[in-house]
N, C-alpha and C positions, 0 to 999 in steps of 0.2 A: 060475658069479654067478644068482641069480635073479632073477626082473625086476626084483626092488625091488632087491637090488643093484646093476643093472646100472642102477637109475633114479638110483639116492640117483651112482652113479660119475659118470654122463653130466653132472646138475646144476652136481656140485662138480667137477669138469672144467672145462666150461663157464666160471663162476666163476672158478676158477684161473686160464686163461684170459685172461680179460675183466680182472680185476682186474693180472696180470702184467704183459701191455700196455700200461693205466694207467700203471701206475707205471715199468718203462722207458718210457715215453714223457714223462714226468717228468722221469727224473733225465735224459733223450738230451737236453733242454731244457737243463736248469740245467749240462750238460757244454754246450752250445752255444755257453750266454750265458757262460760265463766263459770259453772257445777265441775268442771273438769279435775280438777281435784279434789272434788269426791273422790276417786277412783284412784288418781295418781298416789296422794298426800296421806289419803285417807285407810287406804284399799279394799275400799268395799269393790262390787263389781258391776260391768257396763247393766246389765240393767237394774240396777240401783239408779246408779246414773238416770236411765231412762226413765224410768219412773217417777224420777223427781222432777224433771222440768217437763214433760209430758203433764204431770196435776200440778205446775207452776203455769201453764197454758192459758187458763180460762179467766186470767185477772189479765191477760194483754188481749185473748176474744173480744171480750167484753169495749175495748176500747180501739180496736184495731177495725171491727165489723162497723161504724156510724162510715171512717174514712172507705175503706171498701168500696160502699155502697155508694158514697159518694163520687169516687172514679168512676166507676161502673155508669153510674146514671149519665156522666159527662160525656164517657167513653163513648156509649148509645144514643146519644141524644147529638152528640160531633158526629157518627156512622151515620143517622139517619138524616141530617142536615146535608152532607155533603155527598150522601148516595140520592138524595130530594124525592128523597120519601114524604118529608115534611110538606113539604111543596105539593106536590101529588095530591097528598091528602088530604091538607087546607082548600085545595082545585076540585076536590069532590065533593066537598060542600061537611064535610066533617068539622068537630067541632076542636079544641087544645084539650079539652078532659077527655078524648081519645087515645090522645098521647099520656097523659097524666092520669088515667087511672089504674094502666100498671104498673105505672112508677109508685102510684102511692101504696098501693096493694099489694110491695114489691117490701114500700119502707115497712107498710105495720109488719110485714111480717119477721124483717129484719129487730121490730122493737119485741117485737114477741120474741125472737130467737135471744135476743139480750136479756130483757126479766129474768126469761128460764137461764141465762147463764149466773147474770147476778145475783137472784135469789134459791138459786137449785142446786147447779151445777160448782159453782165458786164457794160455796158452803165446804161442800160436799168435800172439792178434791184441798182445799187449807188444810179439813182438818187430818184428811190423809197426811199429805206432806208435811204436816206437823206432827203426824205420829211418824213417818221417816226419819225424821229427820234428828229427830230425839233418839231412835233407835240406832241412828247413826251416832250421836254425840256420845250414848253411852254405850255403845259396843267397846268394848276394852281388846279382846281379844287381831280385830284390825289396827285400833288405834294401835297400840302399845308393842302387843306381839307380833311381831311379824322374823318370816322364816329365817333364819341362818344367822341371826342378831339376838346378843344377849339386850336382855329389856330391860330396864329397874322403875315402873312405874311409882314410884314411893323406897324409901333409903330405907336399905336394909332388904330390899327382898328383889330378885333376880330371876328373870324367866328365861327362857333359848327351848325354841322348838327348829326341829330338823327342818319337816315344811307340814303342809296343810294342803288337805286333800282336797279335791273338788265335790266333799258333799262335805265339807266343814271340817271334820276328827283331823285332830294333831296329832303328828306323828315324829317322834322324840323327844316330847317335856322333858326336862328337866327346869326345877324349880329350888331355890339356892332360899331358904326365909332364919334374916337372921336379923329380924325387926328386935326380936326378944333373946337379949346374948346370955340366957340363960338356960336356953332352948335353940340352939340350931337346927333348922333343917333341909 
């Protein structure tokens, strides 16, 4: 690559990373707000929320990245044109390929990245996300038994806990089991 090609590649790559991080941040925040009920109503920790939303990102990154590349290529070409760098380059005898080569190289890198995300990162993250969602749904203690409240997950069964410590132990657990009328516990 020539000096100018490296310059165009570096400018486009830095703009791509900036746009990609910005769009990914926006998508992550919207995912976090959509899944906020995991913390508020299901009683899960904030770490579970962060983990779930982060594992959901590869789906969106694969969609966002081509748009980020398009935005950055347009931005770079517009900036090169407004600074008259393209005119100076063509006046010095360079061909259009001098500008196209670094952009095509970056596009190939983006294609490889998207392929990696679609074939490796996304299936892995979706598998982990499915496991976490199943854990959240099956975690009876966080859904049904809430500190300071009497909870009845089924008829004749009542739980009450005074509090739940940070390590997850239940303190002041009281259980009344009247499902079998012959044995009330």
